N, C-alpha and C positions, 0 to 999 in steps of 0.2 A: 504494500500500500504506500502510495506517494504522500509525503508530508508537505503540506502547503506552507508558504512563508508565514501565514497567519498562525497556523498550528505550531510552527517552530518557535515563533515569538512567545506564544502562550507557554510552551514547555520551558523556555528560558526564564520566564517569570515565576512559574509555579513549582518547578523542580526544587529550587532551594528551600521553598516553604515546606514542601513535602519532606525534605531531608530533616529540617528542623522539627517537624511533627514527629518523625520516626525517632529522633534522638530524645524528644520529650517523652514519648510513649515508653521507650526503653528505660528512661530514668524513673518514670512513675512506677513501672513494673518492678524495678529493683527496690525502690523505697517502700513498696507495698508489702514486702516480706516482713513478718509473716502475717497472712490475712486469715489463717485458720489454725486450729490446734496442731501442736508438734507432738510427735510420738517418740518417746525415748524407750527403746527396747533394752531390757535388763536381762541378760542371759543367765539368770539365777532365780531361785524361788523367792517368793515374797517373804519379807520378815527377816531375812539374813543380813549380814553386814554389807554386802554389795547392794542390796535393795535399799537399805537405809541411806547409804551414801548417795545413791541415785536420786532419792526423793529430795535431798537437799539441792541437788543440781536442777531437778525439775522445778522446784520452787523458785530458784534463782532465774531460770529461763522465763517462767510465767511472769514474775514481777518486772523483769527488765524489758521483755518483748511485748507484753500486753496481750498475749494469747495463752490459753491453757497449754501446759506441757503434761502429757498423759503418759504414765508409766505402763508399759506392757511387759509382763514377765514371761520370758520364753526360756525356761530351763531345759537342760538335757544335753547329752553328748559333750559334757565338759564346757558348755557354753557355745559350742559351734553352731547349734541350731539357730540361736538368736543372731549370731554374727553373720551367718550366711543370709538370713532374711534381710539384714541391712545392706549387705554387700550387693544384693540384687535389686534393691529398691531404687526408685527414681531419685536422681541426685538433685533434689530441689530444696533440701533443708528441712523437710517435714518428717523424715524418718532418721533417727539417730541411734547410735549404739553406745551404751555405757559399758565399755570394755575394760579388761584388766590384763595382767601379765599373761594369764592363761590364754585368753581369746586373741590377744594381740601380739603374742610372741611364742610361748612355749608349745602350745598344741599345734599350731601350723608348722612349727619348726621340727616337731617330732612325729607328725602324722601325715601320711600321704592322702588321707581321706578327709582332711579338714574342709576342703572345698573352696578355699580362698587363700590369698596371700595378703597379710595385713599391710605390707609395704605398697601394694598396688591396688588393692580392692577398696581402700578407704582413704579419705582425706582427713587428716588429724585436725581436731578442733581445739581441744585444750586438755592438758593433763590436770587431774583434780587432786590426787594425792600420791605420795609414795611412802613406803615404810620398809622396814628391814627385818631380818631374821636373826635368831640367836641359836648358837650351838649349845645344846644342853645334854648333860649326862646324868645317869643315876648317881646320887651322892655316895652310894656304897662302893663305887669304883675308885681305885687309887689314881684318879685322873683329875688334875686341877688346872690344866692348861692345854692348849692346842698342841704344843710340843709333846706333852705327855700322851695325848690321844694318839698322835702319829707314831710315837715310839711304841706304845702298847699294841697298836695295830700291826706294826712291822714285826714285833716280837711274837705276835699271834696271828699270822696271815690267814685270812678267811674265817677266823673264829669270832670276830666281833660282829654284832648285829646292829643294824641301823633301821629305824622306823620311819616309814613314809606314808603319806596320805594318798596312795594310788599311783599307778604307773603313769609317768608323764606329768604328774603334779609337780609344782615348783619345789615342794619338800623333797621329792624323789630326785629331781634334777640337781638340787643343791648338793646332795650326797654324791651323785655321779661327778659333779664338778670337783668335789674334794678329792675323789679318786684320781682324776686326771691331773690335778695340780700337784698332788703329793706322791702318787704312785702306790698308795696303800690300798689294801683290799679288805672288804668286809661284805657280809651278807645283808641284803635289804629285804625287810619284811614289809609287805604292802598291806595297808589297812583301808577301811572305807572312808575314814576321815582323819583330820589332824588330831581331833580329840582322842580317838581310839589309839592313834600312834603314841601320843604323849602318855596315855594311861599305861601303855605297854612299857614305856621307859620307867614310869613310876613303879610299876609292878615288877620290874627287873626282867621282863621277857625279852626286851632289847636293851642294848647298852646306851645308845644315844640317838638324838634326832636333831634336825635343823628346822625350826618352825618360826612363824611370824611372831613378832613381839606381842601382839594382842592376845595370842594363844598362850604364850609362856610367861608373860610378865609376872602375874601373881605367883605362879609356881616357883619362879626363880627368886623372887623377893622373899618368899616364905621359906626358902631353903629346901623345898621339896624336890627341886631339880637344881643341879649345879650348872650355872651359866659359865661358858668358857670364852666366848668371843662373839662379836657382832659381824654380820655380813655387809654392813654399810661401808661406804667409802671413807667416812670419818667417824670419830667417836660421837656418842650421843649423850645429851645431858641427863637422861633418865638413868643411864648406866655408865657413869663417868669412869668407873674402875675397869670396865671391860675393854680390851683392845679390839681393834678391827682384825679381820683375818690376815690382812697384809702385815699389820704390826705383829701379829702372832706367828709370822713366819710362812704364810701361804701367799705367795705373790699372785697378782692378777686374779684375786677372788673377791668379787663384789656381786651380791645378789639382792636386788630390791623387788618389792612388789608394788606395782603401780595400778592406778585406776584413771580412766579418762574417757572423754567423749570423742567419737569419730563419726563422720558422715560418709555416705557412698562416694566413691571416687567420681570426680567430675562436678561435684557441688560447686556453684559459683564462689569465687574468692570473696565477693562482697558479703555473701550469706555466711561463709565461714567466719569472717571478721566480726559480724554482728553477734553470732553465737559465742565466739570467743570472749568478746567484751561482756556479754551477759553472764557467762560463767565466772569470769574474773571478778565481776561485781559481787558475786555471792561470797567470795572470801572475806568480805567486810562484815559478814553477819557473825556476831559474837557466839551465837549458839553453835554455828558450824565449826568455828575454831575450837570451841570447848569440846565438841564431839571428836575432833581429830586428836586432840591431846589425850583423850580417854583411851583411844585405840593405838596410841603411839605412832600416829601418822603425821605427815607434814604436807602442807599445801600452800601454794602462793600463786599469784597471777603469772601467766606464762603465755607464750605465743604458739600458734599452730606449727610454725617451723620447729620450735623447740620440742614439741611433742612428737612431730613426725620423725625427727632425728633420733629420739629415744626409741620409738617403735622399730626403726630400721636397725639401730645398734643392738637392741635386745634380741630381735629375730635372728640376726646374723650370729650373735653369740651362742644362742641355743641350737642353731643349725650346726655350727662348728662342733659343739659339744656332742650332739646326736651322732655326728659322723665319727668323732674320736672315740666315743663310748659304745658305738654300734647300737644306738637306741632307735627303735621303731615301735611305737605303741600299737601299731596295727597287727604286730606279730603275736 
């Protein structure tokens, strides 16, 4: 079709206006987020520690963004059911995952059937908290330091018993990392939960365990379990007398447990930024900070890039360990 001089003149006049309209529409579309409720999938049962932390995050999102943030619990398969649901959701900022070390690092690193790669399936939004573990032994054992634990294990190869909360769990991998870093050998007894594992240490069925501070704090402070060292990178105020594993003679040994929010890969950067700002605002709530102190966790404002780097670093670390220790939780 031939365009007349009159039509060409009209195009020259209205084309810039149309472009301005498109830019204005796009800007309005972005500033409209969110215009309906946000779903925060929690890959754990309601009422547990993960669920409780997620509800603080949901409350922060609701107050900051002006739309309800709804918790949806999807437990099962170590959290991978919920994680896969988010990984395959529309990347529009309305379906988020409250993930942790298991769903965002250890399980994908040690399982061929996880169904996603946390480094490429998600866009990091914000880390919420991290905490550390403590190496504990039964007080009846003649072991009062990590050096003595290593020496005892070397003097009794394969005779020491270690308690873990399930194959591929962070408590299990912490033990495997100790083997790789020190060359010692011990048998691992798998339990259904960390509570059962610690009960086994208390009862003398196993010699030692490595578990989260929230689980062992009271037992260690009451002397029912003997604490030897922390898995954190630095010493902690709550246990100032305890060395880190590196200080205790185990180089390159840091194990942290983290929780944070991620969105499906491809979620717009502007949306990620708004979500990050909303979550960081939640750190100002005194009740949230008090709750973190009760479980021995730490949390502070951070960027999506900071959390993305942590996810990539942790996933690579546990992939390397799985290869070195020949770990495959599908076997």
